[in-house]
C-alpha positions as CSV (number, residue, x, y, z in Angstrom):
1,X,-17.6,19.4,-3.4
2,X,-16.5,23.3,-3.3
3,X,-19.6,25.7,-2.6
4,X,-19.5,29.2,-4.2
5,X,-17.3,31.5,-2.2
6,X,-17.1,35.2,-1.9
7,X,-13.7,36.0,-2.9
8,X,-13.5,39.8,-1.7
9,X,-12.2,39.1,1.6
10,X,-9.1,37.7,3.5
11,X,-9.1,34.6,5.5
12,X,-8.8,35.3,9.1
13,X,-9.3,31.7,10.5
14,X,-9.2,28.2,8.9
15,X,-11.4,25.3,10.9
16,X,-12.0,21.7,10.2
17,X,-15.2,19.5,10.9
18,X,-15.3,16.0,11.2
19,X,-11.3,15.2,11.8
20,X,-10.6,12.2,13.7
21,X,-7.4,10.3,12.7
22,X,-5.5,13.6,11.7
23,X,-5.0,16.8,13.7
24,X,-5.8,20.3,12.6
25,X,-2.1,21.1,12.8
26,X,-1.5,18.3,10.3
27,X,-4.1,19.4,8.1
28,X,-2.9,23.0,7.9
29,X,0.4,21.4,6.7
30,X,-1.2,19.6,4.0
31,X,-3.6,22.4,2.6
32,X,-2.3,25.0,0.0
33,X,-3.8,28.2,1.4
34,X,-3.1,30.0,4.7
35,X,-4.7,32.5,6.7
36,X,-4.0,36.2,5.8
37,X,-4.7,35.1,2.0
38,X,-7.8,35.9,0.1
39,X,-10.3,33.4,-0.4
40,X,-8.8,31.9,-3.7
41,X,-11.2,29.2,-5.4
42,X,-8.0,27.5,-7.2
43,X,-6.1,27.1,-3.9
44,X,-9.1,26.1,-2.1
45,X,-9.7,23.5,-4.6
46,X,-6.1,22.4,-4.7
47,X,-6.5,22.2,-0.8
48,X,-9.4,19.8,-1.0
49,X,-7.2,17.8,-3.4
50,X,-4.4,17.3,-1.3
51,X,-6.6,16.3,1.6
52,X,-8.2,13.5,-0.6
53,X,-4.7,12.5,-1.6
54,X,-4.0,11.5,1.8
55,X,-6.4,8.8,1.6
56,X,-7.9,9.5,4.9
57,X,-11.5,11.1,3.5
58,X,-14.7,10.1,1.7
59,X,-15.9,13.4,1.1
60,X,-14.8,17.1,1.6
61,X,-16.7,20.2,1.4
62,X,-14.9,23.9,1.6
63,X,-17.6,26.4,3.2
64,X,-17.0,30.0,4.1
65,X,-18.4,31.6,7.2
66,X,-17.6,35.3,7.4
67,X,-13.9,35.4,7.3
68,X,-13.5,31.9,8.3
69,X,-12.7,28.9,5.8
70,X,-14.2,25.6,6.9
71,X,-13.4,22.3,5.5
72,X,-15.9,20.0,6.4
73,X,-14.6,16.3,6.4
74,X,-16.0,12.9,6.2
75,X,-13.1,10.4,6.8
76,X,-12.8,6.8,5.8
77,X,-13.5,4.3,8.6
78,X,-10.8,2.4,10.3
79,X,-10.7,-1.4,10.1
80,X,-11.3,-2.7,13.8
81,X,-11.3,-6.2,13.0
82,X,-11.0,-8.4,9.9
83,X,-12.2,-12.1,9.5
84,X,-10.4,-14.1,6.6
85,X,-13.2,-16.8,7.1
86,X,-12.6,-19.5,4.6
87,X,-9.3,-18.3,3.1
88,X,-6.8,-21.3,2.7
89,X,-3.3,-20.7,4.6
90,X,-1.8,-20.7,1.2
91,X,-3.7,-18.1,-0.2
92,X,-3.3,-16.0,3.1
93,X,0.2,-16.5,2.6
94,X,0.3,-15.1,-0.8
95,X,-1.8,-12.4,0.1
96,X,0.5,-11.1,2.7
97,X,3.6,-11.5,0.6
98,X,2.0,-9.1,-2.0
99,X,0.8,-7.0,0.4
100,X,-2.9,-7.5,-0.5
101,X,-4.5,-8.4,2.8
102,X,-5.6,-5.7,4.6
103,X,-4.8,-5.4,8.4
104,X,-6.4,-4.4,11.5
105,X,-5.9,-0.6,12.2
106,X,-5.6,0.2,8.7
107,X,-8.1,2.7,7.0
108,X,-10.8,1.2,4.8
109,X,-9.9,1.7,1.2
110,X,-12.7,0.2,-1.6
111,X,-9.9,0.2,-4.1
112,X,-7.6,-2.2,-1.9
113,X,-10.5,-4.7,-1.4
114,X,-11.4,-4.4,-5.4
115,X,-7.8,-5.4,-6.0
116,X,-8.0,-8.3,-3.3
117,X,-11.3,-9.6,-4.9
118,X,-9.8,-9.4,-8.3
119,X,-6.6,-11.3,-7.2
120,X,-8.5,-14.3,-5.5
121,X,-10.7,-14.7,-8.5
122,X,-7.7,-15.0,-10.5
123,X,-6.2,-17.1,-8.2
124,X,-8.9,-19.7,-8.2
125,X,-9.6,-19.3,-12.1
126,X,-5.8,-20.5,-12.4
127,X,-6.7,-23.4,-10.4
128,X,-9.4,-24.1,-12.7
129,X,-12.2,-22.9,-10.5
130,X,-15.0,-20.8,-12.3
131,X,-17.4,-18.1,-11.2
132,X,-15.8,-17.9,-7.8
133,X,-17.7,-15.2,-5.5
134,X,-15.8,-13.2,-3.0
135,X,-18.3,-11.0,-0.7
136,X,-16.8,-8.4,1.5
137,X,-19.2,-7.7,4.4
138,X,-18.9,-4.6,6.2
139,X,-20.2,-3.9,9.8
140,X,-20.4,-0.5,11.2
141,X,-18.8,-0.6,14.8
142,X,-19.0,3.3,15.1
143,X,-19.1,6.4,12.8
144,X,-15.2,5.9,12.4
145,X,-14.6,1.9,12.5
146,X,-15.9,-1.1,10.9
147,X,-15.5,-4.8,11.1
148,X,-14.8,-6.8,7.7
149,X,-15.6,-10.4,6.9
150,X,-14.1,-12.0,3.6
151,X,-16.2,-14.9,2.4
152,X,-15.5,-16.9,-0.3
153,X,-17.9,-19.2,-2.7
154,X,-15.2,-21.2,-4.7
155,X,-16.6,-21.8,-8.3
156,X,-16.9,-25.2,-10.1
157,X,-14.2,-26.9,-12.0
158,X,-15.2,-27.1,-15.8
159,X,-14.6,-30.8,-17.3
160,X,-13.8,-30.9,-20.9
161,X,-16.0,-33.6,-22.6
162,X,-15.3,-33.0,-26.3
163,X,-12.9,-30.8,-28.4
164,X,-13.9,-29.7,-31.8
165,X,-11.6,-28.7,-34.5
166,X,-13.3,-26.8,-37.0
167,X,-11.8,-26.4,-40.6
168,X,-9.4,-29.3,-40.1
169,X,-9.9,-31.9,-43.0
170,X,-6.6,-33.5,-43.5
171,X,-5.1,-34.4,-39.9
172,X,-6.5,-36.8,-37.7
173,X,-8.1,-35.2,-34.7
174,X,-6.1,-37.3,-32.1
175,X,-3.1,-36.0,-33.5
176,X,-4.2,-32.5,-32.8
177,X,-5.3,-33.5,-29.3
178,X,-1.7,-34.7,-28.5
179,X,-0.5,-31.1,-29.3
180,X,-2.5,-29.3,-26.6
181,X,-3.2,-29.2,-23.1
182,X,-7.0,-28.8,-22.8
183,X,-8.1,-32.4,-23.6
184,X,-11.4,-34.2,-22.9
185,X,-11.5,-36.0,-19.8
186,X,-11.0,-39.8,-20.0
187,X,-11.3,-43.1,-17.9
188,X,-7.5,-42.4,-16.8
189,X,-7.7,-38.9,-16.1
190,X,-7.8,-39.5,-12.3
191,X,-4.5,-40.8,-12.4
192,X,-1.4,-39.1,-11.3
193,X,0.6,-37.5,-14.5
194,X,-2.2,-37.7,-17.0
195,X,-4.6,-35.4,-18.7
196,X,-7.2,-34.3,-16.2
197,X,-9.9,-32.9,-18.5
198,X,-10.2,-29.9,-16.6
199,X,-10.3,-26.7,-18.4
200,X,-7.2,-24.2,-17.9
201,X,-8.2,-21.2,-19.6
202,X,-4.5,-20.0,-19.3
203,X,-3.4,-22.8,-21.5
204,X,-5.8,-21.8,-24.2
205,X,-3.2,-19.1,-25.8
206,X,-0.4,-21.8,-25.7
207,X,-2.8,-24.5,-26.9
208,X,-3.5,-22.3,-30.1
209,X,0.3,-21.4,-30.6
210,X,0.9,-25.1,-30.5
211,X,-1.5,-26.1,-33.2
212,X,-0.2,-23.2,-35.5
213,X,3.4,-24.5,-34.9
214,X,2.0,-28.2,-35.8
215,X,0.4,-26.8,-38.9
216,X,3.5,-24.8,-40.0
217,X,5.8,-28.0,-39.4
218,X,3.4,-29.9,-41.6
219,X,3.9,-27.7,-44.5
220,X,0.3,-25.7,-44.1
């Protein structure tokens, strides 16, 4: 947010309010305007954007007080502690390898936690678990620090009871079932190396292609 500024004056001083994790000297090296220059809205706007791009700030506001330019900053909190609760060791390992698991001492990033939640949902979906819920619980420890707890409620696996092929009139249904991965559960489904009868959405496209190829090879 940039408040209306009077432009017919030079900047004698630049101040910052709300800096915690970076120093005013560092901030001066980031902004695009200097002492002795005019109050240039474009440069001040570029300075705000440059500060935002560091990833440290939630909000930044520029204010003119006489010949002083003040950047009022609200920094993002630091993660003081993170509990991974019921994350499996295998999933933790994968998240660390992909650099998706936030660490203590990092700046909190909503975007990173959104990516984390999406990956965990996809991970469980690939294993046949639907409607998995991931909660990211934040607790304020201080104005600049938070604790994080990741809680996962794993969804249920969907069991296929029946598969219908609409429009099929000339080929036996069992022949078509033999061509696809997503088949109904049977008495033998609990045995190793047999059809589990559990829905795998990632196989739906290959199932469709398998059926298309089967029909093509049959001359349809």
